[in-house]
Structures are given as C-alpha cells and as structure tokens.
C-alpha positions in Angstrom: 27.5 -20.9 -18.1 26.1 -17.7 -17.5 24.8 -17.0 -13.8 21.7 -18.2 -12.2 19.5 -15.2 -11.5 18.4 -14.7 -7.9 16.3 -11.9 -6.4 14.8 -11.1 -3.2 10.7 -11.1 -3.3 7.9 -10.2 -0.9 4.1 -11.8 -0.4 2.7 -9.7 1.5 -1.6 -9.3 2.1 -3.4 -8.4 5.1 -5.9 -10.7 6.5 -9.2 -9.6 7.4 -11.3 -12.1 9.7 -14.2 -11.5 12.3 -14.4 -12.7 15.9 -16.7 -14.6 17.4 -18.0 -13.7 21.3 -14.9 -15.6 22.9 -12.2 -14.0 21.0 -14.1 -10.9 21.0 -14.1 -10.7 24.4 -10.2 -11.9 24.5 -9.3 -9.6 22.6 -11.5 -6.8 24.0 -10.2 -7.7 27.5 -6.3 -7.5 26.4 -7.2 -3.5 25.5 -8.1 -3.1 29.1 -5.5 -4.8 30.7 -7.5 -7.8 31.2 -6.5 -11.6 30.7 -9.3 -13.6 29.8 -9.3 -17.5 29.5 -12.5 -19.9 28.9 -13.1 -22.7 31.3 -14.5 -26.4 30.3 -16.9 -28.6 31.3 -14.3 -30.8 33.6 -12.7 -27.5 35.5 -9.7 -26.6 33.3 -8.9 -23.1 32.1 -7.5 -22.8 28.5 -5.5 -19.1 27.9 -5.7 -18.2 25.3 -9.6 -18.7 25.4 -11.0 -21.4 22.0 -14.6 -21.5 21.0 -14.7 -25.8 21.4 -13.1 -28.1 24.0 -9.7 -29.2 22.0 -10.6 -33.1 24.0 -14.9 -33.1 23.8 -14.9 -30.7 21.0 -17.8 -29.3 23.4 -19.1 -25.5 22.8 -17.3 -23.6 25.5 -18.7 -20.1 26.4 -17.8 -19.5 30.4 -15.4 -17.0 30.6 -13.1 -16.7 33.4 -10.2 -13.9 34.0 -6.6 -15.2 35.2 -3.5 -13.2 36.7 -0.8 -11.6 34.4 1.9 -12.9 36.1 2.7 -16.4 35.2 5.6 -19.2 34.9 7.7 -19.8 31.9 7.2 -23.8 30.7 9.5 -23.7 27.7 11.4 -21.0 25.9 14.0 -20.5 22.8 16.0 -17.5 22.4 15.8 -15.5 19.2 19.6 -13.9 18.3 18.0 -11.8 15.6 14.5 -10.5 15.9 13.0 -10.0 12.5 10.4 -7.2 10.9 6.8 -6.9 12.9 8.4 -9.1 15.8 7.6 -8.0 19.5 11.2 -6.5 20.2 13.8 -5.2 18.1 16.4 -6.4 20.4 17.5 -9.9 21.1 14.9 -11.7 23.3 13.0 -15.1 24.1 10.1 -16.7 22.9 8.7 -18.2 25.8 5.5 -20.3 26.8 3.9 -18.9 29.7 1.3 -20.6 32.0 -0.6 -17.4 33.8 -1.7 -18.0 37.1 -5.3 -19.3 37.0 -4.8 -21.2 33.7 -4.2 -24.4 32.8 -2.6 -23.9 29.4 0.2 -21.7 28.4 0.6 -18.3 26.3 3.1 -17.8 23.5 4.7 -14.7 23.8 8.0 -12.5 23.8 10.1 -12.2 26.8 12.2 -9.3 27.5 15.2 -10.4 29.1 19.1 -9.3 29.2 20.1 -12.7 28.0 19.5 -16.4 27.0 21.6 -16.7 30.8 18.4 -14.8 32.2 16.0 -17.1 31.2 15.1 -20.7 32.4 12.2 -22.8 32.4 10.2 -22.5 35.6 11.0 -18.5 35.9 8.2 -16.0 36.9 7.1 -13.3 34.3 4.5 -10.7 34.1 2.8 -8.6 31.3 4.1 -5.7 30.2 1.3 -3.8 28.7 1.5 -1.8 25.5 1.1 1.9 25.9 -1.6 2.1 22.9 -3.7 -0.8 23.4 -6.2 -1.4 20.5 -7.7 -4.8 21.1 -5.0 -7.4 19.9 -2.5 -9.7 21.0 0.4 -6.9 20.7 -1.5 -5.2 23.4 1.0 -7.5 25.4 3.8 -5.7 24.4 5.9 -8.6 26.0 6.8 -10.5 29.2 9.2 -9.2 31.9 10.8 -11.5 34.8 8.9 -10.8 38.4 10.1 -11.8 41.3 6.6 -11.3 43.5 3.9 -12.6 45.0 1.1 -13.9 41.9 -1.1 -10.8 41.1 -4.4 -11.0 41.7 -7.3 -10.8 39.0 -8.8 -7.1 39.0 -12.4 -8.6 39.0 -13.3 -6.9 36.0 -16.6 -8.3 33.7 -16.1 -9.7 30.7 -19.0 -7.7 29.4 -16.9 -4.7 27.9 -18.2 -1.7 25.9 -17.4 -1.4 22.4 -15.8 -5.0 21.8 -13.4 -5.6 19.2 -15.4 -7.8 16.5 -13.0 -8.3 14.0 -9.4 -7.7 13.2 -6.7 -6.9 10.5 -3.6 -9.3 10.4 -1.1 -8.5 8.1 0.6 -11.3 6.5 4.2 -11.3 5.1 6.8 -13.8 3.5 10.2 -12.4 2.6 12.5 -15.1 0.6 15.4 -15.3 -2.1 14.1 -16.7 -5.3 16.4 -18.4 -7.6 14.8 -19.5 -10.7 17.5 -21.9 -12.0 19.4 -22.6 -15.0 16.4 -23.4 -17.5 14.2 -19.8 -16.4 17.5 -18.1 -16.0 17.8 -18.4 -20.0 13.9 -17.4 -20.1 14.3 -14.4 -18.6 17.6 -13.6 -20.3 16.2 -14.1 -23.5 13.0 -12.1 -22.2 15.5 -9.0 -22.5 16.3 -9.4 -25.7 12.9 -9.6 -26.5 12.3 -13.3 -27.4 10.6 -16.0 -25.7 12.9 -19.7 -25.2 11.4 -22.4 -24.0 12.9 -26.4 -23.9 11.9 -29.2 -25.6 11.6 -32.4 -24.0 13.6 -35.3 -25.8 11.4 -37.9 -24.8 7.9 -36.4 -26.0 8.9 -33.8 -27.9 6.7 -31.0 -26.0 7.9 -27.8 -26.0 8.0 -25.7 -22.3 7.4 -22.1 -22.0 8.4 -20.9 -19.1 11.1 -24.2 -19.1 11.2 -25.9 -16.0 14.5 -27.6 -16.4 13.1 -31.1 -16.6 9.6 -32.4 -18.4 6.8 -32.8 -15.8 5.1 -35.6 -18.3 8.1 -37.5 -18.8 10.3 -36.7 -15.8 13.2 -36.3 -17.8 15.8 -33.4 -18.3 15.4 -30.8 -20.9 18.1 -28.6 -22.9 17.1 -28.3 -26.3 16.1 -24.3 -26.2 13.3 -23.4 -28.9 12.6 -20.1 -29.8 8.3 -19.7 -29.8 6.0 -17.2 -30.2 6.0 -13.7 -30.2 2.5 -13.9 -30.7 0.2 -16.8 -28.9 -3.4 -17.6 -28.2 -5.6 -16.8 -24.8 -6.4 -20.5 -23.6 -8.9 -19.1 -20.4 -8.5 -16.1 -18.8 -10.0 -14.1 -15.4 -11.4 -10.8 -14.4 -9.4 -9.1 -11.6 -11.8 -6.6 -9.8 -9.9 -6.1 -7.0 -7.1 -3.0 -7.3 -3.2 -4.6 -6.0 -1.3 -2.7 -3.6 1.9 -1.1 -5.3 0.3 -2.2 -8.8 -0.8 0.8 -11.0 -3.8 -0.6 -13.1 -7.1 0.5 -13.2 -9.5 -2.5 -12.3 -11.1 -4.1 -13.8 -8.4 -5.9 -15.7 -7.7 -9.3 -17.4 -5.1 -11.8 -16.6 -5.2 -14.6 -18.9 -3.3 -18.2 -20.0 -1.3 -17.7 -23.3 -0.3 -20.6 -25.2 2.4 -18.7 -27.4 2.9 -20.2 -30.7 5.2 -23.3 -30.6 4.8 -23.7 -27.1 2.9 -26.7 -25.4 2.3 -24.8 -21.9 0.2 -21.6 -21.6 2.0 -18.8 -19.6 0.3 -16.1 -17.2 -0.1 -12.4 -18.8 -2.4 -9.3 -18.6 -4.2 -8.5 -21.7 -4.5 -4.9 -22.4 -5.5 -2.8 -25.9 -9.2 -4.2 -25.5 -11.8 -3.7 -22.9 -12.2 -6.3 -20.5 -15.3 -7.6 -21.3 -14.1 -8.3 -24.7 -11.4 -11.0 -24.0 -12.6 -14.2 -24.9 -10.9 -17.9 -25.3 -9.4 -18.1 -28.9 -8.2 -14.3 -28.9 -4.8 -13.9 -30.7 -2.6 -11.8 -28.8 1.1 -10.9 -28.9 3.5 -8.9 -26.3 3.8 -4.9 -25.8 7.0 -4.1 -24.5 7.8 -0.9 -22.5 11.1 1.0 -23.3 13.8 -0.7 -21.1 11.6 -3.2 -19.8 13.1 -7.0 -19.6 9.4 -8.6 -20.0 6.2 -7.9 -21.8 4.5 -5.4 -20.0 1.4 -7.0 -21.1 -0.2 -8.8 -24.1 -2.4 -6.8 -27.2 -4.9 -8.2 -29.9 -3.0 -8.9 -32.8 -6.2 -8.6 -35.2 -6.3 -11.9 -36.4 -9.0 -14.2 -36.5 -9.7 -16.1 -33.1 -8.2 -19.3 -32.8 -10.3 -22.8 -33.4 -10.9 -24.6 -30.0 -9.4 -27.6 -31.3 -6.1 -26.0 -31.5 -5.5 -25.4 -28.0 -8.0 -27.3 -26.0 -5.2 -29.5 -24.9 -3.6 -26.1 -23.3 -6.4 -25.4 -20.9 
C-alpha cells in the first residue's frame, strides 16, 4: 500500500473588531497602566469588564479601578510555549483575582518552575514596555510578597481612546488526507483525476472520501474522470488573500468533472470574471512541475444544459 500523505497546514487571518465604551476604556486603561473593572448593581466588580451583567443581563457601565496586585485562584503549567504566547520560556497560565475585583483575569505568570506556583500566591502585573491598548500591555504577572497596591485614582476618561483592535487568529495543524484522497493527489501528479465509485448507489466521488456519504459504505473501486467539466456554481472574490499572487477580482467555482457525481473546487482563468457562468465548460491548466491544476479555463464547447448538472449544485 502506498504511503499515506500528510502535510503541515496553517489557517491564519486578522480578526478586526470595534470596541464599545466598556472594552474601549479597559484597553485604553491598560495602555495607561490602569486596570479597570465594571461594577454591577449588586456591588460586584468584574475584571475583565463586560457590558452586561452575566447574572441579570442588565447593561452595566459603572467603571471602577482595581489594583495591579492580586491572588492566584488556579493555575496550569505550560511546559512548551507556542508561537505568539506571552512568554517564550515555560510559564504558568493563571487566573488572578486582582485586589478589588470579584472575578479572575486569565494571563501568564513568569515563574522559575511549577514548584514555585501555588493557588493563593500573591502576584502583580508586569507592564509591557511599549503599550498600545491591548491585553498584551500586561506582559505577564510576577510573584509579589508586598502589600496590596493601591489604585492610581486615574479617571476612566482617557485621551485618544482605543476604539478598535486587530487580533491575529492562527491555527497550525498536520493534515492527513487518508487512503482515498492520497490516491487522488498522487494521480493528480500524473495529470489524472481519479475518484471512487460507491458499490451501492454507483455514484463516483471526486475527490474521493473513502466512503459514500449517501450510503455510508466504504468505496474502493477507482474511476478516472474528466479532465473537462462543467461549472455548477461560482463566486467572485474581491478580497486579496495573503501570499496568493492572484489579482482581484477572480472566480472560484464548483466544477463537476465529466463522469463525477460530486463537484470539486477550482479557480477559473482565461476568461474575464464577469463572463463566468453556470454551465460553462472548462478544462484544467497545469503549470510546469505542478502537482495539481493551477486553474480551469473554458474549453470553447457550448454550455452544458442545466438539466445535466442540476443535481450537482
């Protein structure tokens, strides 16, 4: 049996959000080395602050400063810090109830080892050197054996408040396509599209899944399809993707290869984006040394009749 493929993959995008008055004050306060919470009607102080009482759902706006010192309520040791985490050396994730707060804040604790961390230990904020109005303005917490620090008395009305943030989201993982898709990918290297047929309903799936999603039975009979196919539906992309050297706008489409009962995903080229249409007949275009089609282009054939591909939308 050929070796099953696997490869590291990364999903990454910047998440942009605006801030309401409470979160804006909280992050702007961190920039000014001030920690703000919000006080509920019954007198509890919530840190980090929220805009609605988690118990009553009442809107809350009463901002109050708490101290940069506090107590660890629970913790977990991180032996191998990952990319983008607060510290590059092993550290503890801790929930810290700051003095004056009734809830705990999650952050990192810089400690020499797990034996130096315990529930109930006293800690204080270590401020970042360059603060911009983000949770990372707290570089981490550090052990502290002094008296509780006093709030600065700073007003919650700051100049140049932070009104929005951009938070990068990233997921690193290793993907294995399995037996069926490994065979499909290996065939693409020979400029062939190979699917698998269900022994029950006789549908041909490209790319193959290893099992029929309709009948729930394993598939193993290989069937070569295409190379030409029909655009069943499509979308016009107007946002340029990072590390993708394609000028916008461009078109991605679902393409039902001839002989297949499942449409695959592919980019359409060789035609203006506003001329792409359902039923368009296309064929793959391979670049030199490419393991898969770079894009699909029109074959010049008449468009396929809707009745032929309507079940593949």
